[in-house]
C-alpha positions in Angstrom: -6.2 -37.0 11.9 -4.5 -33.6 12.3 -6.3 -31.0 14.4 -5.4 -27.3 13.9 -7.0 -24.3 15.6 -7.4 -20.8 14.2 -8.0 -17.5 15.9 -7.9 -13.9 15.0 -7.1 -11.4 17.7 -6.9 -7.6 18.2 -8.2 -5.1 15.7 -9.8 -6.3 12.5 -8.4 -5.6 9.0 -9.2 -6.3 5.4 -7.2 -9.5 4.9 -7.8 -11.7 7.9 -10.2 -13.9 5.9 -7.9 -14.1 2.9 -5.0 -15.2 5.1 -7.0 -17.9 6.9 -8.2 -19.1 3.4 -4.5 -19.4 2.4 -3.7 -21.5 5.4 -6.8 -23.7 5.1 -6.5 -24.3 1.3 -2.8 -25.3 1.7 -3.6 -27.7 4.7 -6.5 -29.3 2.8 -4.3 -29.8 -0.3 -1.7 -31.5 1.8 -3.8 -33.5 4.2 -7.1 -34.0 2.3 -9.7 -35.2 4.7 -7.1 -36.0 7.3 -7.2 -32.5 8.8 -9.8 -30.9 11.1 -9.8 -27.2 11.6 -11.2 -25.5 14.7 -12.1 -21.8 14.6 -12.1 -20.1 18.0 -14.6 -17.3 18.2 -13.7 -13.7 19.3 -10.0 -14.3 19.6 -8.3 -15.5 22.7 -11.7 -15.3 24.5 -12.9 -18.3 22.5 -9.7 -20.2 23.3 -10.2 -19.5 27.0 -13.8 -20.5 27.2 -14.1 -23.2 24.5 -16.1 -21.1 22.1 -15.4 -22.6 18.7 -16.8 -24.2 15.7 -15.4 -26.9 13.4 -14.7 -25.4 10.1 -15.4 -26.9 6.7 -13.8 -26.3 3.3 -17.0 -24.4 2.3 -16.3 -21.9 5.1 -13.3 -20.7 3.2 -15.0 -20.4 -0.1 -15.7 -16.8 -1.3 -13.8 -15.1 1.5 -10.7 -14.0 -0.4 -12.4 -10.6 -1.1 -14.3 -10.4 2.2 -13.0 -7.9 4.9 -13.2 -8.5 8.6 -13.0 -12.0 10.1 -15.5 -14.8 9.9 -14.4 -15.9 13.4 -14.9 -12.5 15.0 -12.2 -10.9 17.1 -11.6 -9.1 20.4 -8.8 -7.3 22.2 -7.3 -9.1 25.1 -4.5 -6.9 26.4 -1.3 -8.9 27.1 -0.8 -7.3 30.5 -4.1 -8.8 31.6 -3.3 -12.3 30.4 -1.4 -13.3 33.5 -4.1 -12.0 35.8 -7.1 -14.1 36.8 -10.5 -13.6 35.0 -13.6 -12.5 36.8 -14.1 -16.0 38.2 -10.6 -16.2 39.5 -9.4 -18.6 36.9 -6.0 -18.5 35.4 -6.4 -17.4 31.7 -3.3 -19.2 30.5 -4.4 -22.4 32.1 -7.8 -22.1 30.6 -6.3 -21.8 27.1 -4.0 -24.7 27.7 -7.0 -26.8 28.9 -9.0 -26.0 25.8 -5.9 -26.8 23.6 -5.3 -30.2 25.2 -8.9 -31.1 25.6 -9.5 -30.8 21.9 -6.2 -32.6 21.2 -5.0 -29.9 18.9 -1.8 -30.5 17.1 -1.2 -26.8 16.4 -2.6 -23.3 16.7 -2.5 -20.6 14.0 -2.9 -17.1 15.4 -3.4 -14.0 13.3 -2.7 -10.7 15.0 -0.5 -7.7 15.8 1.9 -6.7 18.5 -0.1 -7.7 21.6 -1.3 -10.8 20.0 2.2 -12.0 19.3 3.2 -11.4 22.9 0.4 -13.8 23.9 1.4 -16.2 21.1 5.0 -16.3 22.5 3.6 -16.8 26.0 1.6 -19.8 24.8 4.6 -21.2 22.9 6.6 -20.9 26.1 3.9 -23.1 27.7 4.7 -25.8 25.0 1.7 -25.1 22.8 2.5 -25.5 19.1 1.9 -22.0 17.7 2.4 -20.3 14.3 1.9 -16.5 14.1 0.7 -14.4 11.2 1.5 -10.7 10.9 -1.7 -8.7 10.9 -1.9 -5.0 11.4 -2.8 -1.9 9.5 0.0 -0.1 11.4 2.9 -2.1 9.9 4.7 -1.9 13.2 5.5 -5.6 13.8 9.2 -6.3 14.3 10.8 -8.8 11.9 8.7 -8.3 8.9 8.9 -5.7 6.1 5.1 -5.9 5.5 2.0 -6.8 7.4 -1.3 -7.8 5.7 -3.9 -5.2 6.0 -1.5 -2.3 5.8 -1.7 -1.6 2.1 -5.5 -1.8 2.1 -5.7 0.7 4.9 -3.2 3.0 3.1 -5.5 3.0 0.0 -8.5 4.0 2.1 -6.7 6.7 4.0 -5.2 8.0 0.7 -8.7 8.1 -0.8 -9.9 10.2 2.2 -7.1 12.7 1.6 -7.8 12.7 -2.1 -11.5 13.5 -1.5 -10.5 16.5 0.7 -8.5 18.2 -2.0 -11.4 19.5 -4.0 -13.3 20.9 -1.1 -10.2 22.3 0.4 -9.3 24.1 -2.8 -12.8 25.3 -3.4 -13.1 27.0 0.0 -9.5 28.0 0.7 -9.4 25.9 3.8 -6.9 24.2 6.0 -8.0 20.6 6.3 -6.7 18.2 9.0 -7.2 14.5 8.2 -6.6 12.3 11.1 -5.3 8.8 10.4 -5.1 5.8 12.7 -1.8 5.1 14.4 -1.3 5.5 18.1 2.4 4.6 18.5 3.8 4.6 14.9 3.2 6.7 11.8 3.7 4.3 8.9 0.1 4.5 7.8 -0.1 8.3 8.0 3.3 8.7 6.3 2.4 6.5 3.3 -1.1 7.9 2.9 0.2 11.4 3.4 2.8 11.0 0.6 0.3 9.2 -1.7 -2.4 11.8 -1.0 -0.2 14.8 -1.5 -0.5 16.1 2.0 1.5 19.3 2.7 2.2 18.6 6.3 2.5 15.1 8.0 2.6 14.8 11.8 3.6 11.4 13.2 4.5 10.1 16.7 8.1 9.5 15.8 8.7 13.3 15.0 7.3 15.5 17.7 5.9 18.7 16.1 6.4 22.4 16.9 3.1 24.1 16.2 4.9 27.3 15.2 6.7 25.3 12.5 3.3 24.0 11.3 2.0 27.6 11.2 5.0 28.7 9.3 4.5 26.0 6.6 0.9 27.0 6.2 1.8 30.7 5.9 4.5 29.9 3.4 2.0 28.1 1.2 -0.4 31.1 1.4 2.5 33.4 0.5 3.2 31.3 -2.6 -0.4 31.7 -3.7 -1.7 28.2 -2.6 -5.4 28.2 -1.9 -5.3 25.5 0.7 -3.2 23.2 3.0 -3.8 19.6 4.0 -2.4 18.0 7.1 -2.2 14.3 7.5 -2.1 13.7 11.3 -1.5 10.4 13.0 -3.8 9.9 16.0 -0.7 9.4 18.1 1.1 12.6 16.9 2.6 14.6 19.8 3.9 18.1 20.3 7.5 18.7 21.4 6.2 20.1 24.7 4.2 17.0 25.5 7.0 14.7 24.3 9.4 16.4 26.9 7.1 15.5 29.8 7.5 12.4 31.9 5.0 9.6 31.2 3.3 10.2 34.5 2.9 13.9 33.9 1.7 13.4 30.4 -0.8 10.9 31.5 -2.2 13.3 34.1 -2.3 16.0 31.5 -4.3 13.8 29.1 -6.9 13.1 31.7 -7.8 16.8 31.6 -7.5 17.0 27.8 -10.5 19.0 26.5 -10.0 17.7 22.9 -11.6 14.6 21.5 -8.4 13.7 19.6 -5.1 15.2 18.5 -6.5 16.7 15.3 -8.8 18.9 17.4 -5.9 20.0 19.5 -3.9 20.9 16.4 -6.9 22.7 14.9 -7.4 24.8 18.1 -3.7 25.7 18.2 -3.8 26.8 14.5 -6.9 28.9 15.0 -5.1 30.9 17.7 -2.2 31.6 15.3 -3.2 31.9 11.7 -5.4 34.5 9.8 -8.9 34.4 11.3 -10.3 34.4 7.8 -8.7 31.0 7.1 -11.2 28.2 7.9 -9.9 25.1 9.5 -11.8 21.8 9.1 -11.2 18.4 10.6 -11.9 15.0 9.1 -11.6 11.7 11.0 -12.1 8.7 8.7 -11.7 6.5 11.8 -12.6 2.8 11.5 -13.6 3.1 7.8 -9.8 2.7 7.2 -10.1 -0.9 8.6 -13.1 -1.8 6.5 -14.1 -3.0 3.1 -12.4 -5.5 0.8 -8.7 -6.1 0.8 -6.7 -4.6 -2.1 -5.0 -6.8 -4.7 -1.6 -6.4 -2.9 -3.0 -7.6 0.4 -4.8 -10.5 -1.3 -1.5 -11.7 -2.7 0.4 -11.1 0.5 -2.3 -12.9 2.6 -2.4 -15.9 0.3 1.4 -16.2 0.3 1.7 -15.8 4.1 -1.2 -18.3 4.6 0.5 -20.9 2.5 3.8 -20.3 4.2 2.2 -20.7 7.7 0.6 -23.9 6.5 4.0 -25.2 5.6 5.3 -24.5 9.0 2.4 -26.5 10.5 3.1 -29.4 8.1 6.8 -29.3 8.9 6.2 -29.0 12.6 8.2 -25.8 12.6 6.3 -24.1 15.5 7.1 -21.2 17.6 7.5 -18.9 14.6 5.8 -16.0 12.9 5.9 -16.0 9.1 7.4 -12.7 7.8 8.2 -10.8 4.6 11.9 -10.0 4.3 13.2 -8.8 0.9 10.0 -10.1 -0.8 10.6 -13.6 0.5 8.7 -15.2 3.3 10.8 -16.6 6.2 10.0 -17.8 9.7 11.0 -15.5 12.6 11.0 -16.8 16.2 8.1 -15.5 18.2 10.5 -14.8 21.0 12.3 -12.3 18.8 9.0 -10.6 17.6 7.2 -10.3 20.9 7.4 -6.9 22.6 9.2 -5.2 19.8 7.8 -2.2 17.9 8.9 -1.3 14.5 8.8 2.5 14.4 9.9 5.0 11.8 13.5 6.3 12.0 13.2 10.1 11.6 16.5 9.9 9.6 15.3 7.2 7.3 15.4 7.6 3.6 11.6 7.7 3.2 11.5 10.7 5.6 14.3 12.5 3.7 12.7 11.8 0.4 9.4 13.2 1.7 11.2 16.3 2.8 12.8 16.8 -0.6 9.2 16.8 -2.0 8.4 19.7 0.2 6.5 17.9 2.9 6.8 19.5 6.3 6.9 17.3 9.5 6.4 20.1 11.9 9.9 20.0 13.2 
């Protein structure tokens, strides 16, 4: 009997269930009744404190189109993993104890950057781990695509699409804030797809005067409105120049709920007072709903590939998309690396040639 554990960690997204289904169906096809699947509840928390349930084939029926995760998830920051819990217990030792106590042969972990750091940590402790690249941010190193990204792009694009008509009707400047603290892939793709006029992302610090200039140029050309797609991690050139310590102190006294409100306030001080500025924050709706067709295919392929790694005993890897093929990438090479946007990349240059302004 083979015993394989599952857990989903970090923020949820639309294709977690579809990916687990891909792993499970492939394992059941190979092993038949000679495999037992354990689902740990609420991410690494369940692995630490033996919160799990034994999964059956019926648990994976009908979940291809279901968003979220049937196991639940939670955020367990990597920097806290090596610190004792509230009872003084070693978290890594707790996870190892659960793993060995259940006599698991392997552990399939679905998550993003922080999750893969912990996955690599567990692999270093001689646990058999296979990682799956989950994140709406598409910021995992070693893979061209992550499941959840395209579904989030479609929802963010729809939010921008819906703003166009009201922005045109009222001659307004609309700021649509899109998730993405450290990288701007989601905002960039949604901004291009939604026809945003200005896109602000963390990788390209903005100059508010350049943003004002772009808006005024549109008005001068007879345009009735302007739409800004702003990543929640967008940063001004002034703030970017600050040390981390100084910036952190400044943010503690930040009067704005988010970056969009800061940009909005800065614009109100500089543009025609008759121009109305409105802010829309889709927030967690971008994580919700059913996975799109692209993500269902990606999740199914990645799940099947992860199952093959388990069957072959090829642990210590994350399955990744590279040139439309799925390949194993060592967790040690993935952990701690962020895939950000190169400001000189072709997609940025192509967006500029379309007339999109990046505030720089």
